[in-house]
C-alpha positions in Angstrom: -17.2 10.4 -144.6 -17.4 9.4 -147.9 -16.7 5.5 -147.6 -13.6 4.2 -150.0 -14.6 3.3 -152.9 -17.9 6.1 -153.4 -18.6 6.6 -156.8 -18.6 10.8 -157.8 -22.4 10.3 -158.5 -22.5 10.0 -155.5 -20.4 12.2 -153.4 -22.0 14.7 -155.8 -25.7 13.3 -154.2 -27.0 12.3 -158.0 -27.3 8.3 -156.7 -31.2 7.6 -155.6 -33.3 4.4 -155.1 -34.4 4.7 -158.7 -30.9 4.6 -160.2 -28.4 2.8 -157.6 -28.3 0.0 -159.7 -27.8 2.0 -163.1 -23.7 2.0 -163.6 -22.3 5.4 -165.5 -22.4 5.2 -169.4 -18.8 3.6 -170.3 -16.7 5.6 -173.0 -17.7 5.8 -176.9 -21.7 4.0 -175.6 -23.0 6.9 -176.8 -23.6 8.5 -180.4 -22.7 12.3 -181.2 -26.9 13.6 -181.4 -26.6 15.8 -184.5 -29.7 18.4 -185.5 -29.0 18.6 -189.0 -25.3 19.5 -189.6 -24.4 20.5 -185.9 -23.3 18.0 -183.1 -25.2 18.7 -179.8 -21.8 17.3 -177.3 -22.3 16.8 -174.7 -25.6 15.2 -175.4 -27.7 17.3 -173.0 -30.5 20.1 -174.0 -31.8 23.1 -172.7 -35.2 22.5 -172.4 -37.3 25.1 -174.2 -39.3 25.8 -170.5 -42.1 29.6 -171.2 -40.8 31.9 -168.4 -37.2 30.4 -167.5 -35.3 29.6 -169.7 -34.7 33.8 -170.4 -31.5 34.9 -171.1 -30.7 34.7 -167.4 -31.3 31.1 -167.0 -29.1 29.9 -169.9 -26.7 32.6 -168.5 -26.8 30.3 -164.9 -26.6 27.1 -167.0 -24.0 28.2 -168.8 -20.9 26.9 -166.3 -22.5 23.3 -166.6 -22.0 23.7 -170.8 -25.2 22.6 -172.4 -25.0 21.1 -175.5 -27.6 22.6 -177.2 -29.2 26.2 -176.4 -32.8 27.0 -176.3 -34.8 29.8 -176.2 -37.7 30.8 -175.0 -41.2 29.8 -177.6 -42.2 32.4 -179.0 -44.5 35.1 -181.9 -43.7 35.4 -185.7 -46.1 37.9 -185.9 -44.2 38.9 -182.7 -41.3 39.9 -184.3 -41.7 40.9 -187.3 -44.2 43.7 -185.5 -40.8 44.6 -184.0 -42.6 44.2 -180.7 -39.5 44.5 -177.8 -40.4 41.6 -175.2 -40.0 39.8 -179.1 -36.8 40.9 -179.8 -35.5 40.6 -175.6 -36.4 36.8 -176.0 -34.6 36.1 -179.6 -31.2 37.3 -177.8 -28.8 35.4 -177.5 -25.2 35.9 -176.1 -22.6 34.9 -178.1 -21.5 32.2 -175.6 -24.3 30.3 -175.9 -23.4 28.2 -178.6 -25.3 25.6 -180.4 -28.7 27.5 -179.9 -31.8 26.6 -181.9 -35.5 28.6 -181.0 -39.0 27.7 -180.4 -41.2 29.8 -183.4 -44.3 30.1 -183.4 -46.8 30.9 -185.6 -50.3 31.1 -187.4 -49.1 33.0 -190.6 -47.1 31.2 -193.4 -45.5 34.8 -194.9 -45.1 36.1 -191.5 -43.2 32.6 -189.9 -41.3 33.6 -192.6 -39.9 36.7 -192.6 -39.4 36.0 -188.7 -37.3 32.9 -190.3 -35.8 35.5 -193.1 -35.0 38.0 -189.9 -33.4 35.3 -187.5 -31.7 33.5 -190.4 -30.0 37.6 -191.2 -29.9 39.7 -188.5 -27.6 39.6 -186.5 -29.5 38.0 -183.3 -28.4 34.8 -185.6 -25.4 32.6 -187.4 -25.9 29.8 -189.7 -23.0 27.5 -190.5 -23.2 24.5 -192.5 
């Protein structure tokens, strides 16, 4: 049985002893976070976690609408060399926007070529 005046946070089970004294944010209390020209709203970013933030997991998170999707980290060299697993990691569903990647590499040439593939390829679009 819900008490009268119970907040939606209480009903959803999002209150605990740690945050029970914290009031919800007031409208306009937070500025929209920006990453370059991209406004991230809602201000929630799906954290990049190796072995976790793969395409199936991101599709489950879509219901909650993160403001920014982030892929698992993958290597520039794997993308440039056309490794199947790396190509799968670099794939995003068209509904995952805006999106970002974690690209790792130690060879500047490979990193540059990987960025060219991502920006110029079908996997990514850039808007300014």
